[in-house]
KEKOL-626714 format. One record per residue (C-alpha): residue in one letter; chain; x, y, z; residue number from 0. Coordinates in Angstrom, 2 decimals. Layout:
<A, A, <X, Y, Z>, NUM>;
...
END
This chain:
<M, A, <-0.47, 14.82, 34.27>, 0>;
<T, A, <1.03, 11.45, 33.49>, 1>;
<R, A, <3.18, 10.52, 30.51>, 2>;
<V, A, <3.36, 7.22, 28.71>, 3>;
<A, A, <6.75, 5.83, 27.83>, 4>;
<D, A, <7.09, 3.45, 24.91>, 5>;
<Q, A, <8.75, 0.13, 25.45>, 6>;
<V, A, <10.70, 0.68, 23.22>, 7>;
<G, A, <-22.36, -19.11, 12.38>, 8>;
<D, A, <-21.61, -18.36, 8.68>, 9>;
<P, A, <-21.56, -21.60, 6.62>, 10>;
<G, A, <-18.84, -20.10, 4.50>, 11>;
<P, A, <-18.67, -18.72, 0.98>, 12>;
<T, A, <-20.61, -20.08, -1.93>, 13>;
<Q, A, <-18.59, -20.68, -5.05>, 14>;
<G, A, <-17.99, -17.36, -6.82>, 15>;
<E, A, <-15.53, -15.56, -8.98>, 16>;
<D, A, <-13.57, -14.22, -6.01>, 17>;
<E, A, <-13.02, -17.55, -4.36>, 18>;
<M, A, <-10.52, -20.36, -4.50>, 19>;
<P, A, <-12.03, -23.54, -6.04>, 20>;
<A, A, <-13.14, -25.95, -3.32>, 21>;
<P, A, <-10.70, -28.78, -4.23>, 22>;
<A, A, <-7.76, -26.39, -4.26>, 23>;
<R, A, <-8.87, -24.85, -0.97>, 24>;
<A, A, <-9.12, -28.28, 0.66>, 25>;
<A, A, <-5.72, -29.32, -0.64>, 26>;
<C, A, <-4.11, -26.15, 0.64>, 27>;
<L, A, <-5.69, -26.40, 4.07>, 28>;
<L, A, <-4.24, -29.90, 4.39>, 29>;
<G, A, <-0.80, -28.48, 3.79>, 30>;
<L, A, <-0.76, -25.53, 6.20>, 31>;
<A, A, <2.18, -26.96, 8.07>, 32>;
<A, A, <4.38, -26.42, 5.04>, 33>;
<T, A, <6.35, -23.23, 4.74>, 34>;
<L, A, <5.12, -20.35, 2.64>, 35>;
<I, A, <7.83, -20.79, 0.06>, 36>;
<T, A, <7.10, -24.45, -0.60>, 37>;
<G, A, <3.45, -24.56, 0.45>, 38>;
<C, A, <0.16, -24.55, -1.40>, 39>;
<S, A, <-0.59, -21.63, -3.68>, 40>;
<V, A, <-3.52, -19.83, -5.24>, 41>;
<A, A, <-3.29, -18.65, -8.81>, 42>;
<E, A, <-4.29, -15.03, -9.21>, 43>;
<P, A, <-6.28, -13.94, -12.28>, 44>;
<G, A, <-4.36, -13.22, -15.44>, 45>;
<T, A, <-0.64, -13.84, -15.59>, 46>;
<E, A, <0.24, -13.15, -11.96>, 47>;
<P, A, <2.34, -15.89, -10.34>, 48>;
<A, A, <0.78, -18.19, -7.76>, 49>;
<V, A, <0.65, -16.81, -4.22>, 50>;
<P, A, <1.18, -19.07, -1.20>, 51>;
<V, A, <-1.88, -19.48, 1.01>, 52>;
<V, A, <-2.06, -18.04, 4.53>, 53>;
<A, A, <-5.30, -19.19, 6.17>, 54>;
<Q, A, <-7.29, -17.20, 8.72>, 55>;
<A, A, <-6.81, -19.97, 11.30>, 56>;
<A, A, <-4.86, -20.18, 14.55>, 57>;
<D, A, <-2.74, -23.07, 13.30>, 58>;
<A, A, <-1.43, -20.88, 10.47>, 59>;
<A, A, <0.44, -18.56, 12.87>, 60>;
<A, A, <3.80, -19.98, 11.80>, 61>;
<E, A, <3.09, -18.79, 8.25>, 62>;
<L, A, <3.28, -15.14, 9.28>, 63>;
<R, A, <7.05, -14.79, 9.35>, 64>;
<L, A, <8.79, -12.29, 7.08>, 65>;
<P, A, <12.38, -12.05, 5.79>, 66>;
<L, A, <13.53, -9.26, 8.12>, 67>;
<D, A, <12.52, -11.37, 11.13>, 68>;
<E, A, <15.83, -13.20, 10.75>, 69>;
<Y, A, <17.63, -10.00, 11.75>, 70>;
<E, A, <15.52, -9.34, 14.85>, 71>;
<L, A, <15.56, -10.83, 18.33>, 72>;
<T, A, <13.43, -13.79, 19.31>, 73>;
<P, A, <10.42, -13.11, 21.57>, 74>;
<A, A, <12.36, -14.58, 24.50>, 75>;
<E, A, <15.36, -12.33, 23.80>, 76>;
<N, A, <13.11, -9.27, 23.59>, 77>;
<Q, A, <11.63, -10.20, 26.97>, 78>;
<Q, A, <15.11, -10.53, 28.44>, 79>;
<V, A, <16.11, -7.07, 27.24>, 80>;
<Q, A, <12.92, -5.62, 28.71>, 81>;
<R, A, <13.57, -7.30, 32.05>, 82>;
<A, A, <17.07, -5.83, 32.20>, 83>;
<V, A, <15.77, -2.37, 31.31>, 84>;
<F, A, <13.09, -2.61, 34.01>, 85>;
<D, A, <15.63, -3.69, 36.64>, 86>;
<R, A, <17.79, -0.66, 35.88>, 87>;
<L, A, <14.78, 1.66, 35.88>, 88>;
<R, A, <13.70, 0.47, 39.32>, 89>;
<S, A, <17.21, 0.86, 40.72>, 90>;
<C, A, <17.75, 4.32, 39.25>, 91>;
<L, A, <14.38, 5.70, 40.35>, 92>;
<A, A, <14.84, 4.28, 43.84>, 93>;
<T, A, <17.93, 6.45, 44.34>, 94>;
<F, A, <15.57, 9.44, 44.03>, 95>;
<D, A, <12.91, 7.83, 46.28>, 96>;
<L, A, <10.68, 7.44, 43.24>, 97>;
<A, A, <8.92, 4.48, 41.66>, 98>;
<V, A, <6.74, 3.66, 38.68>, 99>;
<S, A, <4.39, 0.75, 38.16>, 100>;
<L, A, <6.08, -1.33, 35.48>, 101>;
<P, A, <4.11, -3.78, 33.31>, 102>;
<E, A, <4.77, -7.46, 33.61>, 103>;
<S, A, <7.60, -8.50, 31.33>, 104>;
<R, A, <6.52, -11.62, 29.47>, 105>;
<V, A, <6.94, -13.22, 26.08>, 106>;
<A, A, <4.36, -12.07, 23.54>, 107>;
<T, A, <1.95, -14.88, 22.72>, 108>;
<Y, A, <0.65, -13.72, 19.32>, 109>;
<P, A, <2.39, -13.34, 15.97>, 110>;
<A, A, <4.14, -10.01, 15.59>, 111>;
<H, A, <2.80, -9.43, 12.06>, 112>;
<A, A, <-0.84, -10.50, 12.56>, 113>;
<T, A, <-2.31, -7.00, 12.25>, 114>;
<Q, A, <0.09, -6.01, 9.50>, 115>;
<L, A, <-1.00, -9.05, 7.46>, 116>;
<D, A, <-4.78, -8.58, 7.94>, 117>;
<W, A, <-4.89, -11.88, 9.83>, 118>;
<L, A, <-7.90, -12.77, 12.00>, 119>;
<G, A, <-6.70, -16.23, 12.97>, 120>;
<G, A, <-6.31, -15.40, 16.65>, 121>;
<H, A, <-9.56, -13.52, 17.17>, 122>;
<D, A, <-11.95, -16.50, 17.52>, 123>;
<V, A, <-14.49, -14.36, 15.66>, 124>;
<T, A, <-17.44, -16.75, 16.03>, 125>;
<R, A, <-17.36, -16.12, 19.81>, 126>;
<Y, A, <-15.75, -12.71, 20.24>, 127>;
<G, A, <-16.23, -10.86, 16.97>, 128>;
<Y, A, <-13.45, -8.40, 16.29>, 129>;
<R, A, <-12.63, -7.92, 19.98>, 130>;
<G, A, <-10.93, -11.25, 20.47>, 131>;
<P, A, <-10.68, -13.26, 23.70>, 132>;
<P, A, <-10.12, -11.52, 27.07>, 133>;
<G, A, <-6.77, -9.68, 27.07>, 134>;
<F, A, <-6.43, -10.16, 23.33>, 135>;
<A, A, <-6.06, -6.51, 22.33>, 136>;
<E, A, <-3.25, -5.92, 24.81>, 137>;
<E, A, <-1.40, -9.04, 23.73>, 138>;
<M, A, <-1.77, -8.26, 20.03>, 139>;
<S, A, <-0.45, -4.75, 20.60>, 140>;
<A, A, <2.49, -6.04, 22.64>, 141>;
<A, A, <3.34, -8.64, 19.99>, 142>;
<A, A, <3.44, -5.94, 17.30>, 143>;
<R, A, <5.79, -3.98, 19.57>, 144>;
<R, A, <8.07, -6.98, 20.07>, 145>;
<G, A, <6.69, -7.69, 23.54>, 146>;
<S, A, <7.02, -4.10, 24.69>, 147>;
<R, A, <4.26, -2.66, 26.84>, 148>;
<P, A, <3.90, 1.06, 27.66>, 149>;
<I, A, <4.91, 2.48, 31.04>, 150>;
<V, A, <2.63, 5.07, 32.64>, 151>;
<V, A, <4.90, 7.53, 34.42>, 152>;
<P, A, <3.26, 9.43, 37.33>, 153>;
<P, A, <3.66, 13.24, 37.45>, 154>;
<E, A, <6.15, 13.24, 40.32>, 155>;
<A, A, <8.55, 10.95, 38.43>, 156>;
<I, A, <8.39, 12.48, 34.95>, 157>;
<A, A, <11.37, 14.82, 35.25>, 158>;
<V, A, <13.70, 12.14, 36.59>, 159>;
<F, A, <12.39, 9.40, 34.30>, 160>;
<F, A, <12.94, 11.39, 31.11>, 161>;
<G, A, <15.78, 13.64, 32.26>, 162>;
<D, A, <13.80, 16.88, 32.12>, 163>;
<T, A, <15.81, 18.15, 35.09>, 164>;
<A, A, <19.49, 18.01, 35.95>, 165>;
<V, A, <19.02, 17.71, 39.70>, 166>;
<H, A, <16.29, 16.18, 41.89>, 167>;
<N, A, <16.31, 16.62, 45.65>, 168>;
<G, A, <19.99, 17.54, 45.53>, 169>;
<R, A, <21.05, 14.52, 43.50>, 170>;
<P, A, <22.28, 14.72, 39.89>, 171>;
<V, A, <19.94, 13.12, 37.36>, 172>;
<P, A, <21.58, 10.95, 34.68>, 173>;
<A, A, <21.64, 12.26, 31.13>, 174>;
<K, A, <18.29, 11.50, 29.51>, 175>;
<G, A, <17.02, 10.45, 32.94>, 176>;
<C, A, <16.64, 6.99, 34.34>, 177>;
<D, A, <15.19, 5.90, 31.01>, 178>;
<G, A, <18.41, 6.90, 29.28>, 179>;
<E, A, <20.53, 5.23, 31.94>, 180>;
<S, A, <18.67, 1.94, 31.62>, 181>;
<Q, A, <19.03, 1.99, 27.83>, 182>;
<R, A, <22.75, 2.71, 28.10>, 183>;
<A, A, <23.11, -0.28, 30.42>, 184>;
<V, A, <21.77, -2.72, 27.83>, 185>;
<N, A, <23.68, -0.94, 25.06>, 186>;
<G, A, <26.93, -1.62, 26.88>, 187>;
<G, A, <27.47, 1.77, 28.50>, 188>;
<S, A, <26.71, 4.25, 25.76>, 189>;
<D, A, <23.78, 5.81, 23.94>, 190>;
<S, A, <22.84, 4.12, 20.68>, 191>;
<S, A, <24.93, 5.46, 17.82>, 192>;
<S, A, <23.16, 6.67, 14.72>, 193>;
<V, A, <22.65, 4.26, 11.84>, 194>;
<D, A, <22.76, 5.46, 8.24>, 195>;
<G, A, <19.67, 4.70, 6.19>, 196>;
<L, A, <17.08, 5.35, 8.88>, 197>;
<A, A, <14.74, 8.34, 8.83>, 198>;
<P, A, <15.39, 11.17, 11.31>, 199>;
<G, A, <13.74, 10.42, 14.63>, 200>;
<V, A, <13.85, 6.64, 14.21>, 201>;
<S, A, <15.86, 5.12, 17.05>, 202>;
<P, A, <18.37, 2.48, 15.94>, 203>;
<E, A, <16.70, -0.08, 18.23>, 204>;
<Q, A, <13.52, 0.28, 16.16>, 205>;
<G, A, <15.27, 0.31, 12.80>, 206>;
<I, A, <14.12, -3.13, 11.65>, 207>;
<E, A, <10.52, -2.35, 12.62>, 208>;
<W, A, <10.73, 0.90, 10.66>, 209>;
<L, A, <12.09, -0.86, 7.57>, 210>;
<E, A, <9.32, -3.46, 7.88>, 211>;
<Q, A, <6.69, -0.74, 8.01>, 212>;
<Q, A, <8.07, 0.92, 4.88>, 213>;
<A, A, <7.80, -2.39, 3.04>, 214>;
<A, A, <4.26, -2.94, 4.35>, 215>;
<D, A, <3.12, 0.53, 3.27>, 216>;
<Q, A, <4.43, -0.08, -0.24>, 217>;
<A, A, <2.75, -3.50, -0.39>, 218>;
<R, A, <-0.62, -2.03, 0.59>, 219>;
<A, A, <-0.37, 0.43, -2.29>, 220>;
<D, A, <0.38, -2.38, -4.77>, 221>;
<R, A, <-2.35, -2.95, -7.40>, 222>;
<R, A, <-2.37, -6.69, -6.61>, 223>;
<Y, A, <-3.32, -6.08, -2.99>, 224>;
<L, A, <-5.87, -3.44, -4.00>, 225>;
<H, A, <-7.41, -6.01, -6.37>, 226>;
<V, A, <-7.72, -8.45, -3.46>, 227>;
<V, A, <-9.43, -5.77, -1.38>, 228>;
<D, A, <-11.95, -5.16, -4.20>, 229>;
<R, A, <-12.68, -8.89, -4.36>, 230>;
<W, A, <-13.02, -9.04, -0.58>, 231>;
<S, A, <-15.55, -6.16, -0.70>, 232>;
<A, A, <-17.58, -7.96, -3.38>, 233>;
<C, A, <-17.51, -11.13, -1.29>, 234>;
<M, A, <-18.81, -9.20, 1.73>, 235>;
<D, A, <-21.53, -7.56, -0.37>, 236>;
<R, A, <-22.88, -10.96, -1.35>, 237>;
<R, A, <-23.23, -11.78, 2.35>, 238>;
<G, A, <-25.09, -8.56, 3.10>, 239>;
<H, A, <-22.18, -6.64, 4.67>, 240>;
<H, A, <-21.24, -3.51, 2.75>, 241>;
<Y, A, <-17.70, -2.22, 3.33>, 242>;
<D, A, <-14.97, -0.99, 1.04>, 243>;
<T, A, <-12.06, -2.30, 3.10>, 244>;
<P, A, <-11.38, -4.67, 6.01>, 245>;
<D, A, <-10.47, -1.68, 8.17>, 246>;
<D, A, <-13.94, -0.25, 7.55>, 247>;
<A, A, <-15.53, -3.50, 8.73>, 248>;
<Q, A, <-13.31, -3.93, 11.77>, 249>;
<G, A, <-13.61, -0.28, 12.74>, 250>;
<D, A, <-17.38, 0.00, 12.33>, 251>;
<P, A, <-18.54, 2.42, 15.08>, 252>;
<R, A, <-21.45, 0.10, 15.85>, 253>;
<W, A, <-19.07, -2.33, 17.52>, 254>;
<N, A, <-18.39, -2.00, 21.23>, 255>;
<R, A, <-14.84, -0.76, 21.74>, 256>;
<E, A, <-14.48, -1.93, 25.36>, 257>;
<E, A, <-11.80, -4.59, 25.27>, 258>;
<D, A, <-12.47, -6.47, 28.51>, 259>;
<G, A, <-15.35, -6.44, 30.95>, 260>;
<G, A, <-17.79, -4.76, 28.55>, 261>;
<P, A, <-20.90, -6.20, 26.95>, 262>;
<A, A, <-20.49, -9.24, 24.76>, 263>;
<P, A, <-20.14, -8.47, 21.04>, 264>;
<S, A, <-23.47, -8.04, 19.29>, 265>;
<P, A, <-24.82, -10.72, 16.94>, 266>;
<D, A, <-24.28, -8.26, 14.08>, 267>;
<E, A, <-20.61, -7.90, 14.95>, 268>;
<V, A, <-20.09, -11.65, 15.22>, 269>;
<A, A, <-21.88, -12.21, 11.90>, 270>;
<T, A, <-19.81, -9.49, 10.20>, 271>;
<A, A, <-16.51, -10.70, 11.62>, 272>;
<T, A, <-17.29, -14.30, 10.67>, 273>;
<A, A, <-18.14, -13.27, 7.09>, 274>;
<D, A, <-15.04, -11.09, 7.03>, 275>;
<R, A, <-12.81, -13.99, 8.02>, 276>;
<S, A, <-14.40, -16.19, 5.33>, 277>;
<C, A, <-13.87, -13.53, 2.67>, 278>;
<R, A, <-10.27, -12.99, 3.70>, 279>;
<D, A, <-9.78, -16.73, 3.29>, 280>;
<A, A, <-11.64, -16.80, -0.03>, 281>;
<T, A, <-9.40, -14.06, -1.44>, 282>;
<N, A, <-6.19, -15.21, 0.31>, 283>;
<M, A, <-5.78, -11.68, 1.61>, 284>;
<S, A, <-3.09, -12.47, 4.17>, 285>;
<G, A, <-1.25, -14.65, 1.68>, 286>;
<M, A, <-1.11, -11.84, -0.88>, 287>;
<L, A, <0.04, -9.30, 1.71>, 288>;
<R, A, <2.68, -11.63, 3.07>, 289>;
<N, A, <3.94, -12.29, -0.46>, 290>;
<L, A, <4.13, -8.61, -1.40>, 291>;
<I, A, <5.73, -7.50, 1.86>, 292>;
<A, A, <8.27, -10.33, 1.66>, 293>;
<Q, A, <9.27, -9.23, -1.85>, 294>;
<R, A, <9.91, -5.71, -0.64>, 295>;
<E, A, <11.76, -6.83, 2.46>, 296>;
<E, A, <14.08, -8.95, 0.32>, 297>;
<Q, A, <14.77, -5.82, -1.73>, 298>;
<V, A, <15.53, -3.91, 1.48>, 299>;
<I, A, <17.94, -6.60, 2.66>, 300>;
<R, A, <19.82, -6.37, -0.63>, 301>;
<A, A, <19.72, -2.59, -1.09>, 302>;
<R, A, <20.28, -1.57, 2.54>, 303>;
<S, A, <22.41, -4.42, 3.76>, 304>;
<D, A, <24.69, -2.20, 5.85>, 305>;
<T, A, <21.73, -0.59, 7.62>, 306>;
<V, A, <20.09, -3.94, 8.32>, 307>;
<R, A, <23.31, -5.46, 9.65>, 308>;
<Q, A, <24.12, -2.47, 11.86>, 309>;
<V, A, <20.67, -2.48, 13.46>, 310>;
<S, A, <20.70, -6.24, 13.89>, 311>;
<A, A, <24.15, -6.15, 15.49>, 312>;
<L, A, <22.92, -3.53, 17.99>, 313>;
<L, A, <19.87, -5.62, 18.87>, 314>;
<H, A, <21.97, -8.70, 19.51>, 315>;
<R, A, <24.52, -6.76, 21.56>, 316>;
<R, A, <21.63, -5.54, 23.71>, 317>;
<A, A, <20.41, -9.10, 24.17>, 318>;
<A, A, <23.88, -10.29, 25.18>, 319>;
<N, A, <24.33, -7.37, 27.60>, 320>;
<A, A, <20.89, -8.00, 29.09>, 321>;
<A, A, <21.81, -11.64, 29.71>, 322>;
<A, A, <24.95, -10.51, 31.54>, 323>;
<L, A, <22.97, -8.05, 33.68>, 324>;
<L, A, <20.32, -10.57, 34.76>, 325>;
<P, A, <21.27, -13.28, 37.26>, 326>;
<G, A, <20.81, -16.73, 35.77>, 327>;
<A, A, <19.90, -15.43, 32.31>, 328>;
<V, A, <21.19, -17.29, 29.28>, 329>;
<A, A, <22.16, -15.51, 26.07>, 330>;
<G, A, <20.00, -16.45, 23.06>, 331>;
<S, A, <21.48, -18.66, 20.38>, 332>;
<R, A, <19.59, -17.63, 17.24>, 333>;
<G, A, <21.05, -14.22, 16.59>, 334>;
<R, A, <24.71, -13.36, 16.06>, 335>;
<S, A, <26.53, -10.27, 17.23>, 336>;
<D, A, <27.67, -9.52, 13.68>, 337>;
<G, A, <24.06, -8.96, 12.67>, 338>;
<A, A, <23.85, -11.97, 10.38>, 339>;
<P, A, <20.64, -13.95, 10.59>, 340>;
<G, A, <20.72, -16.87, 13.01>, 341>;
<T, A, <20.28, -20.50, 12.14>, 342>;
<S, A, <18.80, -22.26, 15.16>, 343>;
<E, A, <15.09, -23.05, 15.25>, 344>;
<D, A, <12.72, -21.15, 17.53>, 345>;
<P, A, <9.06, -21.89, 18.25>, 346>;
<A, A, <6.84, -20.18, 15.72>, 347>;
<P, A, <5.13, -17.05, 17.04>, 348>;
<G, A, <1.82, -17.84, 18.59>, 349>;
<Q, A, <2.63, -21.53, 18.97>, 350>;
END
């Protein structure tokens, strides 16, 4: 058996109680280039503060950044680390006359937080429904994993890849296999040290992602987000699509699950996805999620500052080591080895 190794036409809503007034919506859409903090906002019912708008449109990709992103690597730096890891994997496996088919190492082209923020801006739903354009699912998955794509390890290479044996064909296998050796190379010669504040089983390299997921889980349980979901469901009902949550709509078993090469999405799927996108816009679903997650991430940065800085420092050491291992590579300039957030400007994800 093989094992998989992680690397590391709807005219739009009619005016209703769950929608942003048309003049406000138009004004906000004109200002999408502004940042979330200073951009247009939608006032929630009652006394809740205004929430910045995040539109379900491709040109809103830059609005999907979150506070902990400043402590991570850029997409280009993540690609560089992956390239260095792959080079070491190939070299190590070759000493045992083994090889694996490694995925192409390339910069992720979609925003890392698109799925997390219930954002359909990259799907082109009027043509592709929930499936997205060709290759979309793979790219979205890779973006969420910081550009990492899984490696399928053939049966004959499993023991050496993962270090399940000490010796192979008379040659000693590195501790934790060739996978461990390649990770030590980008770490600077040692296994990653533990970082306080992370749950057992969470590797330090994935510490920021884990902290982000904790914040996202809390945000999705927040009554303000649940209220948005209720309004979204009512909006969908008025269009003849009956679902409790966006996940129910997107995961409807009637939709074809084949990502590429399968039948085109059905008219029902396209109609549902188009209505879904309109209702997410009408309720500012992604804006509310982004706002709630950002609040919690800011709390994490304050309350777990040592954990955040330690993980960030490790990530940036790995990027610097990867640059040294790759001929002609240039170390990134945004991040700093002390784990403090960088200051230089990078292209917005998905731009």
